[in-house]
N, C-alpha and C positions, 0 to 999 in steps of 0.2 A: 745271376749276373752274366752278361754277355762274355766277359773275360774268362769265365770258368767253363764256357760251353762252346767257344768259338775258336777254330783253328784254321790256319792257312799254310800249306806247304807246297813246294815245287819239287818235282822229281822227274827223272828220265824214265820214259816208258820203255819197257823191254820190247825188243823187236824180233820177229821170226827170222829176219835176215841177219846174217853174220856181218854186222857193220858197227863201227864205233859211233856213227852219227845217229842220234836218237832224238825223238820229239820230247820237248819239255812239257810236262803236264802240271796243271794246277788242281789241287784238291782242297775243297772247303768242307769243314766239318762243323755242324751246328747241333748241339744237344745229342751228340753221338751219331748223327746221320751224315754220312759223307756224300759228296757229289764232286765229280771231277770233269775236266775238259782240257783240251789241248790249247797251248798258247800259240800254236802254229810256228814256234821257233824250234830249231834243231841245235844240238850241241854235242861235242865229243865227250864220250863217257870218261876218257882219261883226264879230262880237264874239268871234272865236276866234283864238287864237295857235297857228298850225300848228306852229311850231318847238318850243314848250314842251308842246304837247298839252294846253293848259288854256284856260279862259275868260279873255278879256282884260278889263282894267279892274278897278276897286275897288268896284263897286257890290255891294250885299248879295247879289243873286241870283248874281253871278259868284263871290263868296266862298263861298257855300253850295255851288255846283256843284263848285268846286275842292276843297273839303273832302271832298265825297263821292268824287271821283275819287282823291284822296290816300288816303282810308280804304280804298277798294277795292284800290288797289295794295298797301298795307301788308298787307291781309288775304291777298292772293295770295302775297306774299313770305314771310309767316309760315308759310303752308301748305307752301310749297316748302322752307323750312328744316326743318319737321317731317318731311317726307318724307326729307330728307337724314339727319336724326338717326336715323331708323328704317332707314336704308340702303335705302330704296325708290327706284326710278328716278323721275326727274322728267321729265315730258313736257308739251308744250303742251296735248295733249288732256286729260290728267289735271287740269291746272290750270284749263282752261276748264270741264270737267265739275264741278269743285269750286265754281266761281262759279255755275254753273247749278243747283247743288243735286243733281246726278246722282251724286255720289260717295256710296257706301254708308257711312253713319256707323257706325263700329266702336267708337268711344270716347265714346259719349254718356253723360250723367250717369245717366239713368233705366235704361239698359241695364246699366250697371255696378252700380247699386243693386240691380236685380233679380237679377243673378248672385250678389251678396253674400247677399241675403235667401234665395235658393233654397238656397245652400250652408249657410246657417245653419239652415234648416228641416231639411235632411238630418242635421245634427249634433244637432238637437233630438231626433230619433228615436234617435240614438245616446246620448243622455243628457248631451251636452256643453253644451247650452244649455237654459234653461227656455223653454217655449212663449211666456211673457209677453215675453221678450226679443225673440223673432221678431216678435211683434205690434207692439211699439214701433218696430222698424225698418221695418215695413210702413207704420205711421202716418207715420213720418219721410219715407219715400219719397213718400207721397201729398201731404204738405205741400210738398215740393220741387216736385212736379208742378204743384200748384195755384199755387204762387208763380210759376213760369216762365210759366204761362198768364196769370196776373193782371198781372205786371209787364212781360213781354216779348212776350206774345201768341203764344208758341210751345209746342208739345207736348213738346219736348225740346231739349237744348243739348249742344254738344261741351264737353269739359273745357277746351279751349283758350280758350273764351269766358268762363270764370270768372275773376273778379278780386276784389280787396278790396271794391270797390263792391257786387258781387253779394252777398257775405257780409253786409255791413252792411245792405243793403236787405232781405235775407232775415230778419235779426234784427228789423228794424223791422216787417216784414210779420207775423211771428209774434206780436209784442206788440200790434199794432193790429188788423189784419184778423182774425187768429185769436184775438185777445184772450187770449193766454197770459201767465201771470205770468213774471217774469224767470227763475226757476229752471227752469220748464217749458220755456220757449223755449230755454234753454241746453242742456237735454237733447237736444232735437231738433237743435240746431246741432252738438252733439258727435257725434251719430249720423251726421250728414251729413259732418262732418269726417273720420270714419273712412273713408268712401267716397273722399273726396278724397285721403287719404293712400295708399290702395290704388292710386289712379290715378297718383299721383306715383311710387310704387314700380314701376308698370308703364310709367312714362315716357310716359303719355298727355299730360302737361303738364309744363312746365319749372319754373315758379315756383309756390309755394304761396300760394293766395289768402288763406289764414288767417295768413300770416306776421305781419301787423301788427294782426290782429284781437284785441281784448281784451274779455272779457265776464266780469264778476265775479259769482260766485254769492253771493246774499244769504242769510245765515244766518237761518233762520226757526225760532224755538223751537217744538218739537213736544212739547207737554206730555202727560204721562201722566195717567191718572185719579188723583185724590187718594184717600186712604184712605176718606174719608167717602163719596165718589162711588161707589167700588167697593162699599161696604156698601149704599148705596141700590139699586144694581143687583142685588145678590145677594138682597136681601130682598123686592123688588117681586113682587107676584102679578099675572101677566098673564092676561087673559081669553081669549086664544087660545094654543093649544099652539104654533103657528108661532113666535111671538115668544119663548116660553119656551125653545124649542130653540136659537134663535139666541143668546139671552142665555147659556145654559149653555155653548155652544161658545166664546163670547167670554170668559166667566169662566175656562173651562179654559185658554185662551190666556194670560190674566192670571196664572195660577198655574204655567204651564209655560214661557212665553216663546216658544212655537212660532209661526212665521210662518204665514199662512193656508195656503199650499200644503203646508206640512209637517203641519199638523193635518188637512188634507183627505186627505193620503196615509197618515196614521198607521194602521197595521194592528195587530191584536191581537198578532201575533208581535213587534211592536216594544216591547211591554211585557214586561220581563224582570226577573229577580231580580238585584239588584246585589250588589256585594261585601259590603255590610252586611246582606244578607238581606232588604232592603226592595225594593219595586217601583220600577223605573227605566224611563225612556224611553231606549232605546238604538237609535239609527238615524243617518241622515245628512241634512243640509240639502240640499234639491233645488237651491237656488240656487248653492251653493258646493261641495257635497260634503263640507263640514266635519262631523266627528262630532258627534252630539247625545247628551249624557250628562246626563240630568236626573232627579233623584230626585222621585218623585210626592209632592207635598204632600197632606195629608188632603182638602182641598176638591177638588183635581183628581181624586183617587182616587174620591171620592164621586160625582162627575159621571160618570166612566167606568162605575161600577157601575149608575148610573141608566139607562144606555142599552145595557147589554150584550145585551138581547134585542130591541132596536129593529129592525124589519124592514129598514130601510135598512142598518144596520150588519151584519146577517147577510148580506144580499145582496152588499154590497161588501167584506165582511171588514174593515170599518173599526171604529174604536172609538167614533166619533161620527157622527151623521147631518148632515154639513156641506153646506150649500147652496153655490151658486156664489159667488165673491167679490163679484160685482155685487149679487146678492140679499142677501148678508150685510150689505154696507154700506148697502144701501137700507133693510133692516129695522132696522139699528142706529140710523139717524137717527130712526126712529119710536120706538124704545126710549128714546133719549135724551130725547125730548119727554115721554114717559109717566113717566119717572123724575125729571124736573126737572133733568136734567144739561145745563148750558149749553154745555159744550165739545162739539165734533164727535166723534162716535164712528165709528171705522172699525176694520177688523181689525188694522191695524198699531199702533193705539193700545194694544191689549192687550199686544203685545210690549214696548212702551215701559213700560207699567205694571208688568210683571214686572221689567224691568231697573231701574226706579227705585223705585216704591212698595213692591213686594213684597220685593225683595232689598237693593238698596243702602241704602234708608232703614231697613232692619233690620240694618244693619252686616255684611252679607255682603261679604267682600272683593271688590274690583272684578275681580281676576284670576280669581276663581271664577265671577263673573257672566259674564265674557267667555267662559269655556269652555261654560257652559250655553247662552248665546245663539249659540254657534258663530261668534263673531267672529274675524276674522283677527288683529286687534291690539287692545290696550287702548284706543287712541285712538278706535276705533269705539264701544266701550262707554262712554267718557267722555261721548259725546253723549247717552247715556241718563241720565246722572247729574244729573237736574234735582231739586234739593233742594226738598222741600215746605216750606210755612210751618211745619208742625208740627215738622220737623227743626230749622229755624232757631230756633223758640221753645224747643225742648228744649236747644239749645246755649246760648242766652241765659240760660235758667234755671240751667244748670250754671255758667255764668260768674258769675252773681250769687251763687250759693252759694259758689263759690271765693273771691270777694271778701270775703264775710261771714266765712268760715272764717279767712282771713288776718288780718282785723281782730281776731277773737277770740283768735288765737294771739299776736299781737304787741302787742295793746293799742292801739297806734297805728302808723300807717304813715309812712314817710319820704315827703318830697315827690316824690322820684324814683319811688318805688313807686306812689304815687297817680297820677302822670302816666302811667305805663306802663299801669296798669289802666284809666284813663279812655280812653286811646287804644285799648286792646283792646275795651272796651265800645262805643266809637264805631264801630269797624270792623264789629262784629257788627250794630249797628243799621243801618249802611249796607247791608250785605248783605241784611238783612231787608227794608229799604225797596225795594231793587232787585227782589227776588223778588216783593214785594207789587205793585209797579208793573207787572211783566210779567203778573201774573195779573189 
């Protein structure tokens, strides 16, 4: 057993010079084989308890030194336990080398992060991940690297050094130093947690530093374009062809629900005749591999026709001359200003506009919208179901008409019926006020 063959002591090394200040040495003995090294700390021989191997007295400097020696001993014992768990031999040389930093780090955070990211990149080439996912994990790795240097002054750390405090401090760092919003910080933390869970599975660490960590995602309403905003966008005449092309791609997304990467990849061969004899988009989402089955609405078909002979489309065999996502979003900000649209425009807002303004607000059943958006579940699609003021107004108008019709039929209403109708009207007004307040 390790307990019967393992010993750690601290002692003051004799010096040739006649001085009371001496270096404190550490001696580790395993199976009768001793190995020692200096702790780089000095102490007065008159204030040293040789029996306990600790500083004597209760002064602050003595307490600080004893805490250092205790922490060093615990670090050694923890490393020895890890070697035993891995069924690796424990020797005094190996333990001393560990203290001196000569042990090759095989289970560091950044090394494991890099292994994960390299494997993910290989799977990107196989089509199992989107390149954007790999980019996000690379950013997450760099954030962890920056944090360790900022907080602990080190280039890398072993998994065994991670604890709950590390995770909490990392969250605080992302929100303050990196100035990330809550949900953005949570995404980076989630990516890091994946690496930690891999390390747990590989038994690089025993306890999960995320065990007591809680971080709640804040639900941020992501509004689509309202009908009148989309009309402003469609009718605007741009002085530069560059902005006109970006607008057309965006509007095409609004009438098809395609994500940026899917409209970028859309080929002419993906436009096929559907079961009804009309033109459909029949392909797969790059992000999930889910099938895309979308009938082409007239405005979308009109945009496709407009660009069928565009040089970029011919060269790429694409249906539209789509810029990079970064350029698209950059130009969309400019377009929003020119069109007098106050809400932020980005490529994903087009997808939300299709899901809400174009389809759900025109009474397309939500399960049909789910299929066209390529969602895995209806709950995903429900996040897109942001009702416009015009829809609320329409429902209120219908309610008022129903109330009027009932009065005409009955001549007069019972008190119970009046109370029920007033309650229904009050509830509709409350919903309208809530929507109005969000906007």
